[in-house]
Each structure stands twice: as C-alpha cells, then as structure tokens.
C-alpha positions, 0 to 999 in steps of 0.5 A: 293859822296858830303857832305851834313850838318844839321845846328843844330842852327839858326842866323848862329852860327855854330854848325852842324853835317855832314850827308852822306848816309849809306850804310846798312852794316853800319847801322847793324854795332854795334858801340864801345862805347866812350873809355875813358881809364884814363892811356891811353888818350891822345889818338893818333887818335879822332877815338880811343875816339869812340866819332863818328860812320860811316866816321869820317868827318861826325861828328855824334855823337855816343849813349851818345854823345850829340850835344850843341850850345851856344847862343854867341860863341867865334870868332875864324876866322870866322870858324864854330863850331861843339860842343858835350859833352859827360858824363860817363854813370851813372854819371851827370853834375850839376850847381853850384850858379855862373852858371858854369855847374860842369861837373864829372871826365872823361867827354869830352867836344869836339868842331871841327872846320870847313869852308864851302867852300861856306857860302851862302850854304850847300856843301863841309866843309874843317875840320880843327881841333878837341880839346877836353877838358876831365876832369881828377879828379878835373883838365880841361885837353886841347888836340888839333887833327889836320884833316888829308888831306881826313878827315878820322880821326884827330891826336894828335898834341902838337906843332899846326899847320898853315894851310891857309884856302880860302872860299866864305863870305856872300856877295859872296867875297873870305876871306882867313886866315893862321888859328892857330891851338893852340899848347900845353901852347896856350890852356891853355892860353886862358882857365886859370882860377886862373891857372886852365883849365876850359871851357869857353862857357859851362855856363848857360846863353850861353847854355840856349837855344833850338837846334833842335834834331832827336825827336824834338825842345827842349831847351837843359839843359832841354834834357840833363837832360831827357837825364841823363847826367845834374841833375834834379834839378830845373833849375835857372830862369835865362835869356839867354845869349843874341845872339851877331849878333840878336837884338831881343834877347837884347839891344845892351848893353846887346849884347856888354857885352854878346860878351866881355865877351865870347871874351875878359871876360875868361883872364879880370876878377879877376880869370884871367891871365889880372885881373891886368889891372882892366879891367872886362868884363862880362856879368853882369858887372854893374861898367862902370869904371871896363869896361873901362869908362874913364879908363886910362891904367896899362901900356901905350906903342903902345898898347894903340894906343896914345888914353888915356882911355879904353872906350869914351863914344860917341868916339870909335876912342879915346877908347883903347878897339876898337883899340885893336880889330880893330888892327891886330898887334900881339902886341898890338890886343886884343884877343891876342891868338884866332885871326889873323884877325879881327871880322867886324861885331863884331867891329861895334857892340862895336862902336855901343855900344860905340856911344851910351854910355852916359858920360861927357868925360873923364879927 
C-alpha cells in the first residue's frame, strides 16, 4: 500500500502528517502516553518517547502532541519538514517581551526531515532524520534520530551521518544531494545563543499563522491556548513574519529580512557566534550598516571573493553577502552548516532585494 500525506500548510511550507488507513485492531489499541523520564533520556529509539501512534513512518501525533508550522522556515537542502510540539500535561508555555516562547521544563520540539520522491505530487516520502530539542530545567538539549531503512523507527545518532538523496523537483528535474545529518556538536553550533542551545523557529512572529486542524482552520497560537499548552494571556498585536516566497505576505524588503533572520540571524546577532562580525541580520534591523550596506568585512580572504563590502546597493555581484550564499565551497559558503547545495529561489530574492536598494555607492 502506498503512503499518502496530508499537507497542513500552504505555499509549499513543509509541515506534514503522513496518513495510512488503520485496521480496526489498531483503532481499538490504547496508545501509551508520551514518555519523558529525565534520568533515562535521550532514549535509544524515537519510538520510546511515544510521540506518535500507529506506524512510526506515518508521523501521526499522539494525544497532546500538536503539529505546527512556520511562516518562513530554515532552508535545509530542499528537505521538507514535519514539526510537532509537546508540553507536559498541566504546564504551559508563555511569551516573553521579545516575542520568544518560553517553554516549561521537559517540553519537546520535534522536527522530521523528509523528501517526497516527486515534489509535484503526493506519494512516496523518504524519511531521513528526526531532531528533538527538549528542555531540561532551564537548558535545551539537542538530539538526532536517524531513520532505519524500512522507516519503522529512528535510532539515536551522536556522530551524524551522510545520506545520498534524490528527488524530482517542481520543474520535473531530477535533483540529488549528499544530505548531512548533523552530529551533536553541529546542533549546538546552529542553536547557539549566548553559548546556550535555543530553538530557532518557534517565535511569535514566525508562529503567527493559520493551520488546518481536524477541527478546522485556526491560528495556531490561538489553538495552542485552546489546547492548554500556551498561557491564556492576551497575545501581542504584532504582525506575522512574512512568508519569504509569497509576495502577498509582505514587501520585498520585509520578505528578504525574514529570510535572512531565519537562515542567518541565529548566528549573526549580538548573542550569536558571529557577533564579532558586526553583521546583524534580524527582521527588525533598521541600521543599514549592521545589515551590511557599505560594511567592509572584519576579516578578508577567499570568503570575500575579492569584494570590498557585505552589500553594495544596487550591485549584487559586488556584494559579499550574496557571493557567500551562492557558493558551495565549505570554506566560503554561508550558512556554514545546514546546507550542501545552493537555495536558488532564496538567492534570487536576495539578489532582487539588493538590486532594489538605494544608495550613493560605497567608498
């Protein structure tokens, strides 16, 4: 029997649940509750957490496990992602003043990376890995589970992996990549905020969107409140982060900043590992110099491509930022981790953004 999938989002954003018809005996089976025993985690297998019911490859969430999606997700070599959140019964997440969600201890964020065989249609999916972020006390810990060949379960991997993946893209062209499953230290590198692991995606602006649930479409933060995993305090009257690939969701400038925020801003921030560069790529950044306009690099070398400034208004081919995004040389490319190939569509948007910039030139 072929797998089918139900997309829970629009515009190609990749949250999905895999669905297979269940036999009657499976329907009657009482699922075990989610398991999180502090002195036993990380478990050896993904199934040990009981985050899903039925066949593991279906990614059918257990009671209390909610799917979620992001307005603008991180690019990961065109992998699709299915995201879920679990908060311990009786506890709730809350929003801080900066718009970040603060989760209670023992909460779990789940992200499964997969590739449809053909991006143009529903059908066979190749599950690669599932990453877990779980909070222990005030600290987050990151662990990766690699799916076995028959996709019956995923096993804990601390050393990472490289898996060759092929697919047919939206234009009908065959694509391939040597997909990198990160090791434990690489997870820490990307999720580094003030030398501590922090989630990247779950922020108010990026979560502020509708999602299709079994009960109907609803704003997912409102739904989280209804389901009792988010405090019932009034949500901020802030706008949602634009969807980078949807011109209707925001201006080119706003969409470009959203893209840079998610893909680069976790490192290029005052609290990130790239803080010494002085290049801060957040969606609300208004200082053009900190965005890179006419800003020379702190350190030159081959990473600059013999270009003098991070961004030159109206001249993408003179801008270091674009040069590094277009590069596949591990010693040059940005981001340094999380991709092996170029995101052509994202680069096209950043190129258009730089072309649209106004300026008198850099000296």
